[in-house]
Biopython code that builds the backbone (N, CA, C, O; Angstrom):
import numpy as np
from Bio.PDB.StructureBuilder import StructureBuilder

atoms = [
    (1, "MET", "N", (0.856, -1.173, 0.000)),
    (1, "MET", "CA", (0.000, 0.000, 0.000)),
    (1, "MET", "C", (0.901, 1.236, 0.000)),
    (1, "MET", "O", (1.828, 1.342, 0.803)),
    (2, "THR", "N", (0.618, 2.152, -0.901)),
    (2, "THR", "CA", (1.440, 3.356, -1.007)),
    (2, "THR", "C", (1.171, 4.305, 0.164)),
    (2, "THR", "O", (0.166, 4.185, 0.863)),
    (3, "ARG", "N", (2.071, 5.226, 0.352)),
    (3, "ARG", "CA", (1.937, 6.223, 1.430)),
    (3, "ARG", "C", (0.663, 7.053, 1.239)),
    (3, "ARG", "O", (-0.031, 7.381, 2.201)),
    (4, "GLU", "N", (0.371, 7.385, -0.025)),
    (4, "GLU", "CA", (-0.828, 8.172, -0.331)),
    (4, "GLU", "C", (-2.099, 7.400, 0.028)),
    (4, "GLU", "O", (-3.033, 7.969, 0.593)),
    (5, "GLN", "N", (-2.133, 6.104, -0.300)),
    (5, "GLN", "CA", (-3.278, 5.267, 0.052)),
    (5, "GLN", "C", (-3.421, 5.162, 1.569)),
    (5, "GLN", "O", (-4.533, 5.213, 2.095)),
    (6, "GLN", "N", (-2.302, 5.017, 2.267)),
    (6, "GLN", "CA", (-2.343, 4.942, 3.729)),
    (6, "GLN", "C", (-2.960, 6.202, 4.330)),
    (6, "GLN", "O", (-3.789, 6.124, 5.237)),
    (7, "GLU", "N", (-2.556, 7.346, 3.823)),
    (7, "GLU", "CA", (-3.094, 8.609, 4.340)),
    (7, "GLU", "C", (-4.571, 8.759, 4.013)),
    (7, "GLU", "O", (-5.340, 9.288, 4.815)),
    (8, "THR", "N", (-4.966, 8.292, 2.831)),
    (8, "THR", "CA", (-6.383, 8.330, 2.460)),
    (8, "THR", "C", (-7.195, 7.484, 3.435)),
    (8, "THR", "O", (-8.234, 7.921, 3.931)),
    (9, "PHE", "N", (-6.716, 6.271, 3.706)),
    (9, "PHE", "CA", (-7.432, 5.392, 4.627)),
    (9, "PHE", "C", (-7.373, 5.909, 6.069)),
    (9, "PHE", "O", (-8.322, 5.736, 6.833)),
    (10, "ARG", "N", (-6.260, 6.539, 6.433)),
    (10, "ARG", "CA", (-6.162, 7.112, 7.780)),
    (10, "ARG", "C", (-7.247, 8.176, 7.973)),
    (10, "ARG", "O", (-7.925, 8.190, 9.000)),
    (11, "SER", "N", (-7.412, 9.061, 6.994)),
    (11, "SER", "CA", (-8.429, 10.109, 7.130)),
    (11, "SER", "C", (-9.834, 9.512, 7.117)),
    (11, "SER", "O", (-10.714, 9.992, 7.831)),
    (12, "LEU", "N", (-10.056, 8.463, 6.306)),
    (12, "LEU", "CA", (-11.351, 7.791, 6.275)),
    (12, "LEU", "C", (-11.655, 7.148, 7.629)),
    (12, "LEU", "O", (-12.767, 7.274, 8.143)),
    (13, "ILE", "N", (-10.683, 6.469, 8.196)),
    (13, "ILE", "CA", (-10.880, 5.808, 9.493)),
    (13, "ILE", "C", (-11.103, 6.841, 10.584)),
    (13, "ILE", "O", (-11.992, 6.670, 11.419)),
    (14, "GLU", "N", (-10.320, 7.899, 10.597)),
    (14, "GLU", "CA", (-10.484, 8.936, 11.620)),
    (14, "GLU", "C", (-11.851, 9.605, 11.518)),
    (14, "GLU", "O", (-12.464, 9.931, 12.534)),
    (15, "LYS", "N", (-12.328, 9.810, 10.291)),
    (15, "LYS", "CA", (-13.652, 10.398, 10.092)),
    (15, "LYS", "C", (-14.736, 9.460, 10.632)),
    (15, "LYS", "O", (-15.672, 9.907, 11.296)),
    (16, "ARG", "N", (-14.607, 8.170, 10.348)),
    (16, "ARG", "CA", (-15.581, 7.193, 10.854)),
    (16, "ARG", "C", (-15.534, 7.101, 12.375)),
    (16, "ARG", "O", (-16.567, 6.911, 13.017)),
    (17, "ILE", "N", (-14.344, 7.236, 12.953)),
    (17, "ILE", "CA", (-14.225, 7.235, 14.417)),
    (17, "ILE", "C", (-14.970, 8.426, 15.001)),
    (17, "ILE", "O", (-15.696, 8.284, 15.985)),
    (18, "GLU", "N", (-14.795, 9.593, 14.403)),
    (18, "GLU", "CA", (-15.505, 10.789, 14.868)),
    (18, "GLU", "C", (-17.019, 10.610, 14.765)),
    (18, "GLU", "O", (-17.753, 10.937, 15.698)),
    (19, "GLU", "N", (-17.477, 10.091, 13.633)),
    (19, "GLU", "CA", (-18.916, 9.882, 13.436)),
    (19, "GLU", "C", (-19.473, 8.882, 14.447)),
    (19, "GLU", "O", (-20.541, 9.101, 15.019)),
    (20, "THR", "N", (-18.755, 7.795, 14.665)),
    (20, "THR", "CA", (-19.205, 6.758, 15.589)),
    (20, "THR", "C", (-19.215, 7.280, 17.018)),
    (20, "THR", "O", (-20.142, 6.997, 17.777)),
    (21, "THR", "N", (-18.205, 8.029, 17.384)),
    (21, "THR", "CA", (-18.155, 8.622, 18.728)),
    (21, "THR", "C", (-19.320, 9.577, 18.937)),
    (21, "THR", "O", (-19.915, 9.608, 20.014)),
    (22, "ALA", "N", (-19.648, 10.353, 17.917)),
    (22, "ALA", "CA", (-20.783, 11.279, 18.009)),
    (22, "ALA", "C", (-22.094, 10.514, 18.153)),
    (22, "ALA", "O", (-22.963, 10.912, 18.930)),
    (23, "GLU", "N", (-22.244, 9.416, 17.408)),
    (23, "GLU", "CA", (-23.465, 8.622, 17.507)),
    (23, "GLU", "C", (-23.609, 7.995, 18.892)),
    (23, "GLU", "O", (-24.710, 7.932, 19.440)),
    (24, "ILE", "N", (-22.506, 7.538, 19.448)),
    (24, "ILE", "CA", (-22.534, 6.970, 20.807)),
    (24, "ILE", "C", (-22.932, 8.048, 21.802)),
    (24, "ILE", "O", (-23.739, 7.807, 22.700)),
    (25, "SER", "N", (-22.371, 9.219, 21.641)),
    (25, "SER", "CA", (-22.689, 10.331, 22.533)),
    (25, "SER", "C", (-24.149, 10.755, 22.405)),
    (25, "SER", "O", (-24.801, 11.066, 23.402)),
    (26, "ASP", "N", (-24.659, 10.765, 21.175)),
    (26, "ASP", "CA", (-26.047, 11.158, 20.942)),
    (26, "ASP", "C", (-27.044, 10.165, 21.526)),
    (26, "ASP", "O", (-28.181, 10.532, 21.824)),
    (27, "SER", "N", (-26.630, 8.912, 21.692)),
    (27, "SER", "CA", (-27.547, 7.887, 22.189)),
    (27, "SER", "C", (-27.646, 7.877, 23.711)),
    (27, "SER", "O", (-28.375, 7.063, 24.278)),
    (28, "GLN", "N", (-26.931, 8.762, 24.369)),
    (28, "GLN", "CA", (-26.901, 8.811, 25.832)),
    (28, "GLN", "C", (-28.300, 8.905, 26.432)),
    (28, "GLN", "O", (-28.606, 8.210, 27.401)),
    (29, "GLU", "N", (-29.128, 9.737, 25.879)),
    (29, "GLU", "CA", (-30.481, 9.944, 26.412)),
    (29, "GLU", "C", (-31.372, 8.712, 26.200)),
    (29, "GLU", "O", (-32.212, 8.393, 27.041)),
    (30, "ASP", "N", (-31.180, 8.034, 25.081)),
    (30, "ASP", "CA", (-32.029, 6.890, 24.741)),
    (30, "ASP", "C", (-31.799, 5.663, 25.614)),
    (30, "ASP", "O", (-32.672, 4.801, 25.718)),
    (31, "VAL", "N", (-30.625, 5.580, 26.242)),
    (31, "VAL", "CA", (-30.304, 4.381, 27.020)),
    (31, "VAL", "C", (-30.478, 4.568, 28.525)),
    (31, "VAL", "O", (-30.168, 3.671, 29.309)),
    (32, "LYS", "N", (-30.967, 5.719, 28.915)),
    (32, "LYS", "CA", (-31.195, 5.949, 30.338)),
    (32, "LYS", "C", (-32.269, 4.998, 30.853)),
    (32, "LYS", "O", (-33.225, 4.696, 30.138)),
    (33, "PRO", "N", (-32.118, 4.522, 32.100)),
    (33, "PRO", "CA", (-33.135, 3.632, 32.664)),
    (33, "PRO", "C", (-34.491, 4.324, 32.777)),
    (33, "PRO", "O", (-34.576, 5.534, 32.991)),
    (34, "ILE", "N", (-35.537, 3.534, 32.630)),
    (34, "ILE", "CA", (-36.893, 4.061, 32.772)),
    (34, "ILE", "C", (-37.274, 3.960, 34.237)),
    (34, "ILE", "O", (-37.317, 2.870, 34.809)),
    (35, "SER", "N", (-37.540, 5.065, 34.815)),
    (35, "SER", "CA", (-37.867, 5.115, 36.238)),
    (35, "SER", "C", (-39.224, 4.463, 36.501)),
    (35, "SER", "O", (-40.193, 4.756, 35.800)),
    (36, "PRO", "N", (-39.307, 3.576, 37.509)),
    (36, "PRO", "CA", (-40.594, 2.914, 37.785)),
    (36, "PRO", "C", (-41.647, 3.853, 38.369)),
    (36, "PRO", "O", (-42.836, 3.533, 38.346)),
    (37, "ASP", "N", (-41.231, 4.997, 38.886)),
    (37, "ASP", "CA", (-42.207, 5.895, 39.494)),
    (37, "ASP", "C", (-42.846, 6.855, 38.484)),
    (37, "ASP", "O", (-43.732, 7.627, 38.851)),
    (38, "VAL", "N", (-42.415, 6.821, 37.235)),
    (38, "VAL", "CA", (-43.036, 7.650, 36.206)),
    (38, "VAL", "C", (-44.383, 7.018, 35.875)),
    (38, "VAL", "O", (-44.469, 5.829, 35.569)),
    (39, "SER", "N", (-45.429, 7.833, 35.943)),
    (39, "SER", "CA", (-46.760, 7.264, 35.742)),
    (39, "SER", "C", (-47.118, 7.257, 34.262)),
    (39, "SER", "O", (-47.587, 8.252, 33.709)),
    (40, "ILE", "N", (-46.882, 6.109, 33.641)),
    (40, "ILE", "CA", (-47.313, 5.874, 32.275)),
    (40, "ILE", "C", (-48.021, 4.524, 32.282)),
    (40, "ILE", "O", (-47.831, 3.732, 33.206)),
    (41, "GLY", "N", (-48.798, 4.263, 31.308)),
    (41, "GLY", "CA", (-49.532, 3.006, 31.251)),
    (41, "GLY", "C", (-48.603, 1.812, 31.104)),
    (41, "GLY", "O", (-47.444, 1.956, 30.716)),
    (42, "ARG", "N", (-49.124, 0.631, 31.417)),
    (42, "ARG", "CA", (-48.326, -0.592, 31.364)),
    (42, "ARG", "C", (-47.765, -0.834, 29.968)),
    (42, "ARG", "O", (-46.589, -1.170, 29.826)),
    (43, "LEU", "N", (-48.587, -0.669, 28.941)),
    (43, "LEU", "CA", (-48.118, -0.888, 27.581)),
    (43, "LEU", "C", (-47.110, 0.176, 27.160)),
    (43, "LEU", "O", (-46.149, -0.121, 26.449)),
    (44, "SER", "N", (-47.324, 1.397, 27.591)),
    (44, "SER", "CA", (-46.376, 2.465, 27.277)),
    (44, "SER", "C", (-45.030, 2.187, 27.948)),
    (44, "SER", "O", (-43.979, 2.435, 27.357)),
    (45, "ARG", "N", (-45.060, 1.676, 29.169)),
    (45, "ARG", "CA", (-43.823, 1.341, 29.876)),
    (45, "ARG", "C", (-43.099, 0.211, 29.137)),
    (45, "ARG", "O", (-41.882, 0.261, 28.958)),
    (46, "MET", "N", (-43.857, -0.811, 28.709)),
    (46, "MET", "CA", (-43.250, -1.927, 27.966)),
    (46, "MET", "C", (-42.631, -1.421, 26.664)),
    (46, "MET", "O", (-41.534, -1.832, 26.288)),
    (47, "ASP", "N", (-43.337, -0.538, 25.992)),
    (47, "ASP", "CA", (-42.826, 0.034, 24.753)),
    (47, "ASP", "C", (-41.547, 0.824, 25.025)),
    (47, "ASP", "O", (-40.576, 0.718, 24.275)),
    (48, "SER", "N", (-41.547, 1.609, 26.089)),
    (48, "SER", "CA", (-40.368, 2.396, 26.452)),
    (48, "SER", "C", (-39.186, 1.487, 26.785)),
    (48, "SER", "O", (-38.048, 1.773, 26.414)),
    (49, "MET", "N", (-39.466, 0.398, 27.484)),
    (49, "MET", "CA", (-38.401, -0.530, 27.841)),
    (49, "MET", "C", (-37.849, -1.238, 26.603)),
    (49, "MET", "O", (-36.646, -1.480, 26.511)),
    (50, "GLN", "N", (-38.724, -1.569, 25.657)),
    (50, "GLN", "CA", (-38.272, -2.186, 24.429)),
    (50, "GLN", "C", (-37.406, -1.211, 23.621)),
    (50, "GLN", "O", (-36.367, -1.595, 23.085)),
    (51, "MET", "N", (-37.834, 0.023, 23.541)),
    (51, "MET", "CA", (-37.059, 1.039, 22.827)),
    (51, "MET", "C", (-35.695, 1.233, 23.489)),
    (51, "MET", "O", (-34.684, 1.399, 22.807)),
    (52, "GLN", "N", (-35.679, 1.211, 24.809)),
    (52, "GLN", "CA", (-34.415, 1.353, 25.531)),
    (52, "GLN", "C", (-33.474, 0.193, 25.198)),
    (52, "GLN", "O", (-32.286, 0.408, 24.962)),
    (53, "GLN", "N", (-34.000, -1.035, 25.179)),
    (53, "GLN", "CA", (-33.171, -2.198, 24.871)),
    (53, "GLN", "C", (-32.640, -2.140, 23.432)),
    (53, "GLN", "O", (-31.501, -2.527, 23.169)),
    (54, "MET", "N", (-33.464, -1.659, 22.519)),
    (54, "MET", "CA", (-33.008, -1.506, 21.139)),
    (54, "MET", "C", (-31.903, -0.462, 21.057)),
    (54, "MET", "O", (-30.933, -0.642, 20.320)),
    (55, "ALA", "N", (-32.041, 0.622, 21.804)),
    (55, "ALA", "CA", (-31.018, 1.671, 21.825)),
    (55, "ALA", "C", (-29.729, 1.146, 22.456)),
    (55, "ALA", "O", (-28.636, 1.484, 22.003)),
    (56, "LEU", "N", (-29.852, 0.326, 23.493)),
    (56, "LEU", "CA", (-28.667, -0.258, 24.128)),
    (56, "LEU", "C", (-27.918, -1.170, 23.158)),
    (56, "LEU", "O", (-26.688, -1.150, 23.102)),
    (57, "GLU", "N", (-28.661, -1.965, 22.400)),
    (57, "GLU", "CA", (-28.023, -2.856, 21.426)),
    (57, "GLU", "C", (-27.351, -2.058, 20.314)),
    (57, "GLU", "O", (-26.241, -2.387, 19.896)),
    (58, "ALA", "N", (-28.010, -1.025, 19.842)),
    (58, "ALA", "CA", (-27.410, -0.175, 18.807)),
    (58, "ALA", "C", (-26.135, 0.482, 19.335)),
    (58, "ALA", "O", (-25.140, 0.593, 18.618)),
    (59, "ARG", "N", (-26.177, 0.908, 20.571)),
    (59, "ARG", "CA", (-25.001, 1.539, 21.176)),
    (59, "ARG", "C", (-23.871, 0.528, 21.331)),
    (59, "ARG", "O", (-22.708, 0.856, 21.092)),
    (60, "ARG", "N", (-24.204, -0.702, 21.730)),
    (60, "ARG", "CA", (-23.184, -1.748, 21.870)),
    (60, "ARG", "C", (-22.503, -2.011, 20.532)),
    (60, "ARG", "O", (-21.285, -2.180, 20.471)),
    (61, "ARG", "N", (-23.289, -2.046, 19.465)),
    (61, "ARG", "CA", (-22.719, -2.259, 18.133)),
    (61, "ARG", "C", (-21.812, -1.099, 17.727)),
    (61, "ARG", "O", (-20.759, -1.310, 17.125)),
    (62, "GLN", "N", (-22.218, 0.108, 18.053)),
    (62, "GLN", "CA", (-21.395, 1.279, 17.729)),
    (62, "GLN", "C", (-20.079, 1.241, 18.509)),
    (62, "GLN", "O", (-19.028, 1.602, 17.979)),
    (63, "GLN", "N", (-20.144, 0.806, 19.761)),
    (63, "GLN", "CA", (-18.920, 0.708, 20.561)),
    (63, "GLN", "C", (-17.976, -0.352, 19.998)),
    (63, "GLN", "O", (-16.761, -0.157, 19.990)),
    (64, "LEU", "N", (-18.527, -1.471, 19.528)),
    (64, "LEU", "CA", (-17.695, -2.498, 18.899)),
    (64, "LEU", "C", (-17.068, -1.984, 17.603)),
    (64, "LEU", "O", (-15.904, -2.261, 17.316)),
    (65, "LEU", "N", (-17.847, -1.237, 16.827)),
    (65, "LEU", "CA", (-17.315, -0.638, 15.606)),
    (65, "LEU", "C", (-16.177, 0.320, 15.937)),
    (65, "LEU", "O", (-15.160, 0.341, 15.244)),
    (66, "LEU", "N", (-16.344, 1.103, 16.982)),
    (66, "LEU", "CA", (-15.307, 2.043, 17.396)),
    (66, "LEU", "C", (-14.014, 1.311, 17.745)),
    (66, "LEU", "O", (-12.930, 1.746, 17.356)),
    (67, "VAL", "N", (-14.120, 0.217, 18.467)),
    (67, "VAL", "CA", (-12.940, -0.580, 18.816)),
    (67, "VAL", "C", (-12.278, -1.129, 17.551)),
    (67, "VAL", "O", (-11.055, -1.087, 17.423)),
    (68, "ARG", "N", (-13.079, -1.639, 16.621)),
    (68, "ARG", "CA", (-12.520, -2.177, 15.382)),
    (68, "ARG", "C", (-11.822, -1.095, 14.557)),
    (68, "ARG", "O", (-10.778, -1.342, 13.955)),
    (69, "LEU", "N", (-12.401, 0.097, 14.534)),
    (69, "LEU", "CA", (-11.777, 1.203, 13.799)),
    (69, "LEU", "C", (-10.468, 1.629, 14.457)),
    (69, "LEU", "O", (-9.498, 1.937, 13.764)),
    (70, "GLN", "N", (-10.434, 1.649, 15.770)),
    (70, "GLN", "CA", (-9.191, 1.988, 16.479)),
    (70, "GLN", "C", (-8.115, 0.936, 16.224)),
    (70, "GLN", "O", (-6.937, 1.267, 16.089)),
    (71, "GLU", "N", (-8.523, -0.329, 16.158)),
    (71, "GLU", "CA", (-7.581, -1.400, 15.830)),
    (71, "GLU", "C", (-7.065, -1.238, 14.399)),
    (71, "GLU", "O", (-5.897, -1.513, 14.125)),
    (72, "ALA", "N", (-7.927, -0.795, 13.493)),
    (72, "ALA", "CA", (-7.507, -0.562, 12.104)),
    (72, "ALA", "C", (-6.441, 0.535, 12.054)),
    (72, "ALA", "O", (-5.488, 0.436, 11.281)),
    (73, "LEU", "N", (-6.595, 1.572, 12.866)),
    (73, "LEU", "CA", (-5.569, 2.625, 12.928)),
    (73, "LEU", "C", (-4.248, 2.065, 13.436)),
    (73, "LEU", "O", (-3.185, 2.428, 12.930)),
    (74, "LYS", "N", (-4.303, 1.189, 14.426)),
    (74, "LYS", "CA", (-3.071, 0.567, 14.938)),
    (74, "LYS", "C", (-2.390, -0.264, 13.856)),
    (74, "LYS", "O", (-1.172, -0.204, 13.692)),
    (75, "ARG", "N", (-3.195, -1.051, 13.107)),
    (75, "ARG", "CA", (-2.622, -1.847, 12.023)),
    (75, "ARG", "C", (-2.011, -0.950, 10.956)),
    (75, "ARG", "O", (-0.988, -1.291, 10.364)),
    (76, "LEU", "N", (-2.636, 0.193, 10.712)),
    (76, "LEU", "CA", (-2.106, 1.153, 9.738)),
    (76, "LEU", "C", (-0.747, 1.670, 10.200)),
    (76, "LEU", "O", (0.186, 1.773, 9.404)),
    (77, "ASP", "N", (-0.640, 1.993, 11.484)),
    (77, "ASP", "CA", (0.630, 2.478, 12.039)),
    (77, "ASP", "C", (1.722, 1.401, 12.005)),
    (77, "ASP", "O", (2.905, 1.709, 11.862)),
    (78, "GLN", "N", (1.308, 0.140, 12.137)),
    (78, "GLN", "CA", (2.262, -0.968, 12.149)),
    (78, "GLN", "C", (2.608, -1.460, 10.744)),
    (78, "GLN", "O", (3.475, -2.318, 10.582)),
    (79, "GLY", "N", (1.938, -0.925, 9.740)),
    (79, "GLY", "CA", (2.189, -1.344, 8.368)),
    (79, "GLY", "C", (1.496, -2.649, 8.004)),
    (79, "GLY", "O", (1.845, -3.276, 7.003)),
    (80, "LYS", "N", (0.526, -3.063, 8.796)),
    (80, "LYS", "CA", (-0.190, -4.319, 8.548)),
    (80, "LYS", "C", (-1.576, -4.094, 7.968)),
    (80, "LYS", "O", (-2.286, -5.057, 7.677)),
    (81, "TYR", "N", (-1.967, -2.855, 7.798)),
    (81, "TYR", "CA", (-3.312, -2.540, 7.315)),
    (81, "TYR", "C", (-3.459, -2.959, 5.863)),
    (81, "TYR", "O", (-2.558, -2.756, 5.050)),
    (82, "GLY", "N", (-4.599, -3.544, 5.549)),
    (82, "GLY", "CA", (-4.899, -3.911, 4.171)),
    (82, "GLY", "C", (-4.496, -5.322, 3.814)),
    (82, "GLY", "O", (-4.704, -5.757, 2.681)),
    (83, "SER", "N", (-3.916, -6.052, 4.769)),
    (83, "SER", "CA", (-3.545, -7.450, 4.534)),
    (83, "SER", "C", (-4.500, -8.348, 5.299)),
    (83, "SER", "O", (-4.829, -8.076, 6.454)),
    (84, "CYS", "N", (-4.941, -9.411, 4.661)),
    (84, "CYS", "CA", (-5.846, -10.372, 5.284)),
    (84, "CYS", "C", (-5.120, -11.065, 6.435)),
    (84, "CYS", "O", (-4.004, -11.557, 6.262)),
    (85, "LEU", "N", (-5.740, -11.104, 7.593)),
    (85, "LEU", "CA", (-5.125, -11.736, 8.757)),
    (85, "LEU", "C", (-5.076, -13.254, 8.637)),
    (85, "LEU", "O", (-4.322, -13.913, 9.353)),
    (86, "GLN", "N", (-5.878, -13.811, 7.732)),
    (86, "GLN", "CA", (-5.910, -15.264, 7.603)),
    (86, "GLN", "C", (-4.945, -15.770, 6.527)),
    (86, "GLN", "O", (-4.132, -16.658, 6.786)),
    (87, "CYS", "N", (-5.035, -15.209, 5.331)),
    (87, "CYS", "CA", (-4.213, -15.723, 4.231)),
    (87, "CYS", "C", (-3.030, -14.812, 3.891)),
    (87, "CYS", "O", (-2.105, -15.241, 3.202)),
    (88, "GLY", "N", (-3.046, -13.572, 4.361)),
    (88, "GLY", "CA", (-1.940, -12.654, 4.112)),
    (88, "GLY", "C", (-2.030, -11.887, 2.809)),
    (88, "GLY", "O", (-1.199, -11.016, 2.551)),
    (89, "GLN", "N", (-3.023, -12.191, 1.976)),
    (89, "GLN", "CA", (-3.194, -11.478, 0.701)),
    (89, "GLN", "C", (-3.731, -10.068, 0.955)),
    (89, "GLN", "O", (-4.283, -9.781, 2.017)),
    (90, "ASP", "N", (-3.558, -9.203, -0.033)),
    (90, "ASP", "CA", (-4.091, -7.843, 0.084)),
    (90, "ASP", "C", (-5.613, -7.868, 0.040)),
    (90, "ASP", "O", (-6.218, -8.590, -0.752)),
    (91, "ILE", "N", (-6.213, -7.067, 0.905)),
    (91, "ILE", "CA", (-7.665, -6.877, 0.879)),
    (91, "ILE", "C", (-7.937, -5.829, -0.191)),
    (91, "ILE", "O", (-7.294, -4.779, -0.190)),
    (92, "PRO", "N", (-8.874, -6.084, -1.107)),
    (92, "PRO", "CA", (-9.144, -5.107, -2.173)),
    (92, "PRO", "C", (-9.492, -3.723, -1.613)),
    (92, "PRO", "O", (-10.182, -3.593, -0.602)),
    (93, "GLU", "N", (-8.996, -2.712, -2.296)),
    (93, "GLU", "CA", (-9.200, -1.326, -1.864)),
    (93, "GLU", "C", (-10.680, -0.969, -1.778)),
    (93, "GLU", "O", (-11.088, -0.212, -0.897)),
    (94, "GLU", "N", (-11.484, -1.513, -2.690)),
    (94, "GLU", "CA", (-12.922, -1.234, -2.675)),
    (94, "GLU", "C", (-13.558, -1.727, -1.368)),
    (94, "GLU", "O", (-14.426, -1.064, -0.800)),
    (95, "ARG", "N", (-13.113, -2.900, -0.903)),
    (95, "ARG", "CA", (-13.642, -3.438, 0.358)),
    (95, "ARG", "C", (-13.232, -2.553, 1.526)),
    (95, "ARG", "O", (-14.034, -2.299, 2.425)),
    (96, "LEU", "N", (-11.999, -2.088, 1.518)),
    (96, "LEU", "CA", (-11.523, -1.233, 2.611)),
    (96, "LEU", "C", (-12.219, 0.129, 2.606)),
    (96, "LEU", "O", (-12.426, 0.719, 3.667)),
    (97, "GLN", "N", (-12.577, 0.626, 1.439)),
    (97, "GLN", "CA", (-13.298, 1.893, 1.381)),
    (97, "GLN", "C", (-14.693, 1.737, 1.963)),
    (97, "GLN", "O", (-15.196, 2.637, 2.636)),
    (98, "TYR", "N", (-15.315, 0.595, 1.704)),
    (98, "TYR", "CA", (-16.658, 0.335, 2.226)),
    (98, "TYR", "C", (-16.612, -0.020, 3.705)),
    (98, "TYR", "O", (-17.435, 0.451, 4.490)),
    (99, "GLN", "N", (-15.646, -0.853, 4.082)),
    (99, "GLN", "CA", (-15.511, -1.317, 5.462)),
    (99, "GLN", "C", (-14.046, -1.170, 5.873)),
    (99, "GLN", "O", (-13.281, -2.129, 5.776)),
    (100, "PRO", "N", (-13.650, 0.016, 6.329)),
    (100, "PRO", "CA", (-12.237, 0.260, 6.631)),
    (100, "PRO", "C", (-11.693, -0.569, 7.792)),
    (100, "PRO", "O", (-10.478, -0.632, 7.985)),
    (101, "ASP", "N", (-12.569, -1.205, 8.567)),
    (101, "ASP", "CA", (-12.114, -2.036, 9.672)),
    (101, "ASP", "C", (-11.985, -3.508, 9.275)),
    (101, "ASP", "O", (-11.766, -4.358, 10.139)),
    (102, "ALA", "N", (-12.119, -3.824, 7.985)),
    (102, "ALA", "CA", (-12.060, -5.210, 7.508)),
    (102, "ALA", "C", (-10.686, -5.813, 7.813)),
    (102, "ALA", "O", (-9.655, -5.166, 7.633)),
    (103, "VAL", "N", (-10.695, -7.063, 8.277)),
    (103, "VAL", "CA", (-9.441, -7.761, 8.571)),
    (103, "VAL", "C", (-9.270, -9.003, 7.694)),
    (103, "VAL", "O", (-8.209, -9.628, 7.697)),
    (104, "LEU", "N", (-10.318, -9.360, 6.943)),
    (104, "LEU", "CA", (-10.266, -10.522, 6.073)),
    (104, "LEU", "C", (-10.623, -10.128, 4.647)),
    (104, "LEU", "O", (-11.444, -9.240, 4.418)),
    (105, "CYS", "N", (-9.987, -10.810, 3.690)),
    (105, "CYS", "CA", (-10.378, -10.629, 2.305)),
    (105, "CYS", "C", (-11.724, -11.333, 2.101)),
    (105, "CYS", "O", (-12.179, -12.059, 2.985)),
    (106, "MET", "N", (-12.346, -11.132, 0.976)),
    (106, "MET", "CA", (-13.669, -11.715, 0.726)),
    (106, "MET", "C", (-13.623, -13.241, 0.720)),
    (106, "MET", "O", (-14.541, -13.882, 1.231)),
    (107, "ASP", "N", (-12.580, -13.830, 0.156)),
    (107, "ASP", "CA", (-12.490, -15.295, 0.118)),
    (107, "ASP", "C", (-12.425, -15.877, 1.525)),
    (107, "ASP", "O", (-13.110, -16.857, 1.816)),
    (108, "CYS", "N", (-11.625, -15.302, 2.387)),
    (108, "CYS", "CA", (-11.503, -15.809, 3.763)),
    (108, "CYS", "C", (-12.740, -15.475, 4.606)),
    (108, "CYS", "O", (-13.088, -16.212, 5.529)),
    (109, "ALA", "N", (-13.393, -14.370, 4.282)),
    (109, "ALA", "CA", (-14.592, -13.981, 5.034)),
    (109, "ALA", "C", (-15.745, -14.938, 4.748)),
    (109, "ALA", "O", (-16.636, -15.103, 5.581)),
    (110, "ARG", "N", (-15.733, -15.563, 3.588)),
    (110, "ARG", "CA", (-16.782, -16.525, 3.244)),
    (110, "ARG", "C", (-16.555, -17.763, 4.022)),
    (110, "ARG", "O", (-17.319, -18.720, 3.897)),
]
sb = StructureBuilder()
sb.init_structure("model")
sb.init_model(0)
sb.init_chain("A")
sb.init_seg("    ")
for serial, (resi, resn, name, xyz) in enumerate(atoms, 1):
    if name == "N":
        sb.init_residue(resn, " ", resi, " ")
    sb.init_atom(name, np.array(xyz, "f"), 0.0, 1.0, " ", f" {name:<3s}", serial, name[0])
structure = sb.get_structure()
């Protein structure tokens, strides 16, 4: 991978990290516990609890994505970015543009 490609991917990864961090921060209100003393109907409470659980799962996925993106930056710094961890072949640039945290080529991912 050329130096120019590395810098392109570095800026892409850093941008995705910023976006993911903002999304995690924005979800703060959605994951707050529902207080039992708030007087809402039983079905409304169940709906609120379901929405909270969905928000918690979405937040968990965003946090995992953030970790994967940070690991991609480390691999970039180590000169290992863009190589399949299983077979060692180059991961196609198109795949890395779509999923910059990819660690496997398409053949190994299947």
